[in-house]
N, C-alpha and C positions, 0 to 999 in steps of 0.2 A: 774543714777543707776536704773536698772530695777526691778520690783516687785518680781522677782524669780531668782533662779540659777537652771540650769539643769546639772545633772552630768550623763553622758552616759557612758555605758560599752564600751570595746574596740571591742565589736561585737554587732550582733543585739540583742537587749534586749528581754528578756523572761518574765519579770516581770516589773511592773510599782509601784514604791513607791512615795508617797507624804507627805510633813509635812507642813500644812499651818499655824501652830502656832509657829514655831521655830525662826522666823524672830526677829531680835534684833537690826536693824538700827532705831532709832528714830529721824525722820526728824525734820529740823528746824522750821516747822509750827505746831508741837505737842507741845502744852501747856498743862501741867499736874499738878495736885495738888499732886500726888503721887511721892515719892521719893526712889531712890535707890532700895533695896530689895523688898519693898513694891510695886513698879511698875513692876518689873521683875517677880514677882509671877504670873502674867497675861501671861507669855511666856511658851511654852513647852521648857524650857531653855535647850540648847545644844543637843536636839534631832537630830538636822541637823549633829552634829558631830558624834553621835552615828551610824547614818544611812549612812554616806557618802561613806564607803568602800563597801557598797553592790553591787556598780558597778562591782567589781571584780568577782562576780557570776552570772552577767547577768541582774542585775536591773537597769533600769533607774529611777533616783531619782530627783524628783521637789522640790525645798525647797524655801519657802518664804523669802522674804528679810525683810520685814517690820513686826512689832509686830502686834499682834491681838488687842491691845490697840488702835492702831491707825485705823485700820478696820479689821473686822472678816471676813477671808475668807471662813469660815465654816457656814456662815449665808446666807440666802436668801438676795438678794440686796434690798429687800423692808420690811425686818424685823427690822423697825426702830421706835424708840420711839421719836416722834415729840417733846416732852418736851425737848430734848436735843439741839433744834435749836433756834436761836435768830430771825429767819425769818419764812416765810412760807414755806412748802415743796410742790412744784407744781405738784409732782407726786404721783400716788397710793402708799399707805403703807399699809402692813399687819403685825402688830406687833405680834409676838407670845409670849409664856410664858417667853422665853429667854429675849425678850426686857423688859417684864414686871419685871423681876428680875435684870435688868441692865446689860444683857449679850447679847445684840442684835448686829446688825450689827456694831453699834458704842457703845461702852460699856459705861455704867455709872459708874460702880464698877469694881475694880480689884478684890477685895475679900470684904465681906461684911463690909460695913462702910467706906471703902477705895475707895474715888472717883477718877475717871480718869482724867476728863476734868476740865482745871483751868477756863474755861468760856463757854458759849454757842457757838455753831458752827453754821455758815451760811449755807444755802442750797448749795450755790457755793461750798465752802469747802468740804462738804461731796460728792457732785457729783464729784468733781475733785478726791477725794480717790476711788470712784467706778470706775471711767474711767481709772485712771492711776496705780492702784494697783490691785483692785478687778478683774476687766474683764480680764485683761492681764493674770493672773495667771490662772484662768479658761480656757480662750482660750488655753494656752500652755498645761494644763492638757488634755483637749479635744483632741489636736493635737497628743500627745503623745500616748493617747488612741487608736486614729485612725490608727496611724502608727503601733503600735504594734498588733492591730486587722488584719490590713491588710497583715502583715508578717506571723503572727503566727495562725490566724483564731480564736484566743480567747485572751482576756485580763484578766491577773490575777493582781488585783489592791490592794495594801494596803494603806489605809489612816492612818498615824501614827499620834499618841497623846501621851502627858504623862499626868498624873492625880495627884491630890494631894492623899497623903496616908490616909487621912481622909477627909470624905465629911463635907461640911459647909452647911449653911442656904441657899447658892444659888446653891447647887447641888441637883440633883434629888433624892439622897438617904438620904439627910438631914444632919444635924449637928451630928458629932461624929462618922459617919458610917465608920466602918474599911472597906478598899479596899483589893482585892487580888493583886498579882503581876502584872496580866494582865486582861483586860476586852476585850473580843473579840464580836464586834457588826456586825450583817449581816441583820439588820431590822427584826428580826424574821424570817429569812429564805429567805426573799424577795430580797436581793442584790446579792446574789452569790448562786452558786451550793453548795448543802450541803457538797460535797467532799472537797470542798477549805476550807469551815469553819472548817470541822472535820479535816483536815490536819494541819490548823494552831493550833487549840486547842490540839490536840494530840502531835504535835511537841513540844509546850511549856511545856505541862504536862511532856513529856519524858525527858525535860531538867531539870525537878525538879522545875518548877514554879506553883504556884496556879493560876488558871484561872477560871473566870466566863464569860458565855455566854448572852449577851444582857442585863446584869444587873450590874451596872445601865445605861449603855450607850450602846443603840441599833445602833447608826449611826447618822450623822448630815448631813448637806446639800450636802456635796460632795458625800457621799455614797448614798444619795437619787437620786441625779442627774446622777451619773455615773454607778451605779449598775443596769443592765438589763440582767440577766443571759439568758433570753431566746434568746438575740441577741448575746451572747458571751462576754458579759462585765461583769466580776465577781469583785465586790468590797466588801471589809470587813475593817472595823475600828478596830484599835488596840489602846488601852490606857494602857500605861506603868507606874506602880507606881513610882513616882519620888524618893522615898527613896531608891530606888535600886542604884541609882548612884548620888543623890543630896542631898546636905544639904538644905533642904526646908527654913529653917529660914534665911539663908543667900544668897540663890541661887547660891552656889558654888559647884564645883565638889568635890566628895569625893574620898577616896582611892580606892572605888569600881568601878570607872567610867570605868578604862580601861577593868576591868573583864567584867562589863556589856556590854561594846562594842564588846567583844570577843564573849560573849554569842549571842548577835544580829547578828553577822557575821555568826556564826554556824547555826543560825535559818535561814538566808537568803540563805546559801549555800543549806540547805535541801530543802526550799521551791522553790528555782530557779531550782535545779536539778528535783524536780517533775514537775515544769512548762514545763521543756525541754522535759521530757519523757512522759507526760501526766497526768492530774489530772482527776479523775473521769471516 
């Protein structure tokens, strides 16, 4: 099993989507204290299904296979809390606030107080996850980015996520913070042309959704790595509120799932058409 699935349109792609946190294949070497819905709350559950049909409008879609509780593809590969290891880590580490909160490359917590790992991990185990899961995903994303850039002259890339409807002690907005329907992040204008960000925000607003820009999520590692508007690489992160389509307590689809998928496909059609005719 590879660490990702690529869904391609039947013509040359004009847009790139990726979803690094919707994987839900828990491998045999993953030993966890969390069970059932407690564990699955770490996923961007079913976001892959919501996005998969965007290929029909010209988007190439990269989807993670494994869950972020196994390894988080949207962290730097040295954002590691060494307290999770049973032995020494022989490579440099640069833990960030994410690791200090238990949300680094290897997670300590799914949600506050719910631990992920049933035991400490060896350096060799984590290295294998980096080499076999993390690096292939990032390499595939880079290859797709370069392919589209070569054929189109620019890459319009959306890094997709879902977010809890209400913040908690581990999120940047804090416990009890109410979220809008969507949060759009472009690193305060550094990862994409303003016209691309504005198009996304205006399209979502026009569909009746509430939207915030860069609050509380500005963009993670993938946006930082791949967003380079001066070179024609435009990357924006979108966080979608899970209650739009999901029962967050049971991590199951609600009756609004199909409606939400239609809304995202209408959004994808608009964005892909703009990418075809020219953005900005």
